[in-house]
N, C-alpha and C positions, 0 to 999 in steps of 0.2 A: 849404326848408332849403338852405344852401350846401353845396357839396361839400367834404369834409374832406381836408386835406393836412397834412404835418408834416415836420420834420427830426428825425432821431435821431442821438445821439452821446454821447460821454463824454470830456470835459465838454460841456455844451451851453448853460449859462447865458449865455455870451458871444455866442451865435449871433445874427446879424442877419438870418437868413433870414426870420423872421416879418415884420420890417419891410419887407423887399424884396418878398415875395410879396403882402403886403397892399397895397402900392403898385401892383404889377402888376394886382391884381384891381380896384382902384379905377379905374385908368387904362382898362382894357379893358372894365369892366362885367361881368366874369365872376363867377359866384356861388361864390367860393372863401373858405373859412375855413382858416387856417394857424396851426400852433402848433409849439412846440419840446418834444421829449420826451426826457428823460434816460433812458439805458439803461445798466445795469451790464454790464461785460464778462461774457460767457457767457450773457446773456439776450436777445441780439439777435433770434434767430429767433422766440422766444416773443413778444417785443414786436411784431414785424412781424405775426405771426399774430393777435395780440390787436387791433391797430389795424385790420387788414383785416376781422376779424369784426365790429368795431363800425361798419363802413361806410366806412372810410377808402378814399380813391381813389388816393393816391400819396404817396411819401416821397422826401425828400432824405436822403442818408446821409453822415455826416462821420466824422472820427477817432473810434474806431479800427476802424470796421465796414465799410469799403469792400470789403475782400476777402471778408468773410463775406457781404455783399450779393451779390457776384458768384457765390458758391457757391449762394446761395438762389434766384437768378433762374433759372427754367426756360427762359426765352426771353431771349436777350441780343442786343443790337445788335452790329454789326461793331466799333464803337468800344469797347464793353465787352470783347469778346473780345480785341481788340488790346491793351487795357490790362491785362486780367486783374483789373480791379476795377470796381465799380459805385458811382455816387453818386446815381443816380436810379432809383426803383422805381415801378411802377404795376401795376394788376391788371386783367386781362382774363379774365372768367369765372373759372375755377379756376387760371389761369396767372399766375405772378409774372414780370413783364417787367423787364429792367434795361438801363440805358444808362450811359455815362460822359460827362459834359459838362465835366469839369475842363479838359482840354486845349483844347477849343473855347473855353472862357471865357478861358484864358490868352492864346491866340493872337489872339482877337478883341480883347482889351484892348490887347495889344501893337500890333497892326497898325491897328486902327480908332481906338481912343481915344488912343493914344500915338504913332501914326505911326512905329512902329519896324519895320524890315524885318529878318527873320531870315536871309534868303539870304546865303550866303558868310561868315557870322559864325562865330567860334569860341564855343561855348556850353558852360558848366559848369553841370551840374545837381547840386545838393546834396540828398542823400536818395535812398532806394530803396524807400520805403513806398508806401502806397496813393495818396497825393497825387502822388508822382513817377511812378508807373506810368501815371497818367491823362494826363500831359503829354508823355511821351517821343515817342509817335507823332506827334501834331500838331506838335511842335517839328521833328521830322525832315521832316515834310511841307513845312516852310518852307525846306528845302534849305540847312541850315547847312553851313559848311565842315567842322565836326566837332562832335560832342556827346560830352562826357565826363561820366560819372555817378560822383560821389564819395559814399561812404557810410562811416560808422564801421565797420560790419561789411562787410568787403570782399566776402564771398561773395554778399550780397544785391545789391550793385552789379554783380557779374559775372553773376549770374542774370538781372538786368534787361537788361543789355547784350546778352546772348545771345538773349533773347526778341525783341529788335528788330534783331538783327545783319543780317538780310536787307532791312532797310528804310532803311538809311542808314549814314553813318560814325559809329558809336557805339562807345565803349569804356568801361572801368571802371577805377577806382583807389580805394584806401583813402583816406578823408578825411584821415587823419593823415600820408599819404605824398604829398600834393599838392606838386608842385614849384612854385617861385616863378616861374611863367610866366603871362603876361597873357592873359586871355580877353576877348573883346568883350562878352560877356554872362554874368552869373552869376545863376542862378535858384535861390532857396532854397526847397526843398520839404520841409525838415525841420520838426519841431515845436519847434525851439529858441526861436523868437520867442514862442510861447505861454507859455513859462516865463521870458521876459525874457533869454534867453541868445543867444549868437552862435556859430555853428559855427567850429571852429578853422581859420582861413584864413591862409596865409603872406602876407607883404607882396608886393605886385605881382601878386596873383591877378586883379585887374580892371584892364584897360587904361584909362588916363586917357581920359576922354570916352566910356567904355563904359556899359553898362546893368546896374544892380543891381535885381533884381526879387524881392521877398519874396512868396510865395504867401499868407502870413499877413497880417493887417491889425490895426490898433489905432488908438485915438484919437490917440496920439502916435507919432512915427516909431519903428519897431521898431529893436532893436540892429543888425539887418542893414541896414536903410535908412540908419542913421547911419554904419555902416561904409562903405557905398557912397558916401555923400557925402564921407567922409574920404579915399576913394581917388580922388576927382576924377571921379566918374561924371557923365555928361551927364544921365542919368535915374536916379534912385534912388527907387523907389516900392514901396508895399506892394500887397497883392493885393485891395484893395477892388473895383477895377474887374473883376478876374477873378471875384470872388464874384458880382457883379451879373450879369455876362455869362453865367456858367454857370447861374445861377438862371433867367435869361431863356430859355435853351435848354431847361431842364427844364420851364418854364411852357409853352413852345411844344409840347413833346412831350405834356404832359398835356392842354392846352386847344386845340391846333391853332391857336394865335394867338401871334404874336411881339410882345411888349411893347417899348416904347421904353426905353432904358437910361440915356441921358445924364442926364435929370432925376433918376432914382433914385440914380445915383452921386453927384450933387451933394447931394441931400437926405440921403443916408446919411452923407456926409462931414460935413455940417453937424450932423447928429444926433450923431455921434461927438464932434465938437468941443465940443458943448454939455454 
């Protein structure tokens, strides 16, 4: 019998994690079965316990449960503690273990797949939820000139900036109060793209020739990617590469084996296009 893994979220029907992990399993020959499980808000802990009791080995966690997963994990990685959120769970004996591979996936996609250097760039991060929490630390590790976190609710952006204040040049601003100043890179970690929306951004937010990176992904360019193209971005892309890279890191944690990602990124892009 294959070992059972899954992704939990709300919503979850759009998730391509089963496609990705089944590809990883086929490539590596690992005995892995992977599914998507829809969980209603308020039922996350119960759903995890039910999955574990049925013999489940590990979980990916997506919106809106990453902070709940952090609270549930009795043993957490340094990356998870740094982020204050968890997107990868696994079980060792009676212990629930957690890690966060989001930031790893983003930086790996930027630096390895897109050949984009973060060092000395001014970076604007949109959002202060679980997705944003997972990427702040790894972005700061890339030694940007500055990292500004913008969120609709100013207090959440301030709290997140304070959490990372001793790790690099990070500050906060209300999303509606953004000045028309150009950033070298704008990373969208809000859920706006999932609803087909665009965060309110003043003209000139992205420097011509800059990078617009949407952590969401879709078959067609997201509103944020189209915005980046209209601003004259050298690179305007969605988060499909990040999705595959963070999944590969989760697979490595679970199976102690690192799968190749380029072919899976290409296959997933083709799958979405079809």
